[in-house]
C-alpha positions in Angstrom: 23.9 -14.5 19.1 20.9 -12.3 18.3 20.9 -8.7 19.2 18.2 -7.4 21.5 16.6 -3.9 21.2 14.0 -2.1 23.3 11.1 -0.4 21.5 8.2 1.5 22.8 4.5 1.3 21.8 2.7 4.7 21.5 -0.6 5.9 20.4 -0.9 7.1 16.7 -4.4 8.4 15.9 -6.8 5.5 16.8 -4.1 2.9 16.5 -1.0 1.8 18.4 2.4 2.0 16.8 5.8 0.5 17.6 8.8 2.7 17.0 11.6 0.4 15.7 15.3 1.3 16.3 17.2 2.7 13.3 19.9 0.1 14.1 17.7 -2.6 12.6 18.4 -1.3 9.2 14.8 -0.8 8.0 13.8 2.1 5.9 10.6 4.2 6.1 7.8 2.7 4.1 8.9 -0.9 4.5 5.9 -3.2 4.6 6.0 -5.6 7.5 4.0 -8.7 8.4 3.2 -9.1 12.1 1.9 -12.4 13.5 1.3 -13.7 17.0 3.2 -16.9 17.9 1.9 -19.8 20.0 3.4 -18.4 23.2 1.6 -15.0 23.0 4.6 -13.2 21.6 4.8 -11.3 18.3 7.1 -11.7 15.2 7.5 -8.9 12.7 9.3 -9.4 9.4 9.5 -7.6 6.1 7.0 -8.9 3.5 9.5 -8.7 0.6 6.7 -8.0 -1.9 4.9 -11.3 -1.2 1.5 -9.5 -1.1 1.7 -8.5 -4.8 -0.7 -10.2 -7.2 0.6 -11.7 -10.4 -2.0 -11.3 -13.2 0.1 -12.8 -16.0 -1.9 -16.1 -15.7 -5.2 -14.5 -16.7 -3.9 -12.4 -19.6 -6.2 -12.9 -22.6 -8.8 -14.9 -20.6 -11.6 -12.3 -21.2 -12.5 -12.2 -24.9 -13.3 -8.8 -26.4 -11.2 -6.7 -24.0 -8.5 -4.9 -25.7 -6.0 -2.2 -24.5 -7.1 1.4 -25.0 -5.5 3.4 -27.7 -3.8 6.7 -27.0 -6.9 8.5 -28.5 -9.3 6.6 -26.2 -7.3 7.6 -23.1 -7.8 11.4 -23.8 -10.4 13.2 -21.7 -12.6 15.9 -23.2 -12.5 19.2 -21.5 -15.8 20.1 -19.7 -17.2 22.4 -17.1 -17.4 21.0 -13.6 -20.4 21.5 -11.4 -19.4 21.4 -7.7 -22.1 22.3 -5.2 -24.2 24.0 -7.9 -21.4 26.3 -8.9 -20.2 26.0 -12.5 -16.4 25.9 -12.6 -14.5 26.0 -15.9 -11.3 24.0 -16.1 -8.1 26.1 -16.7 
């Protein structure tokens, strides 16, 4: 038998949020997928990383692009000009 919990919808900024009970065993930051079912109800489930993109299939498909060397990744120090005020980097 499934357990049933009550949760409350509240305003969070310009959005609505649903506070889920700790007893569900979810941790903060868990990405969830929410969908509406055919009867007008809602189903929420963890995504389990399904939204990540795997780029291994395109590795090497663009000729001429090579990884940057450590020297190419270095940034030269320079003065910054914010709103007309010259600021030297410390």
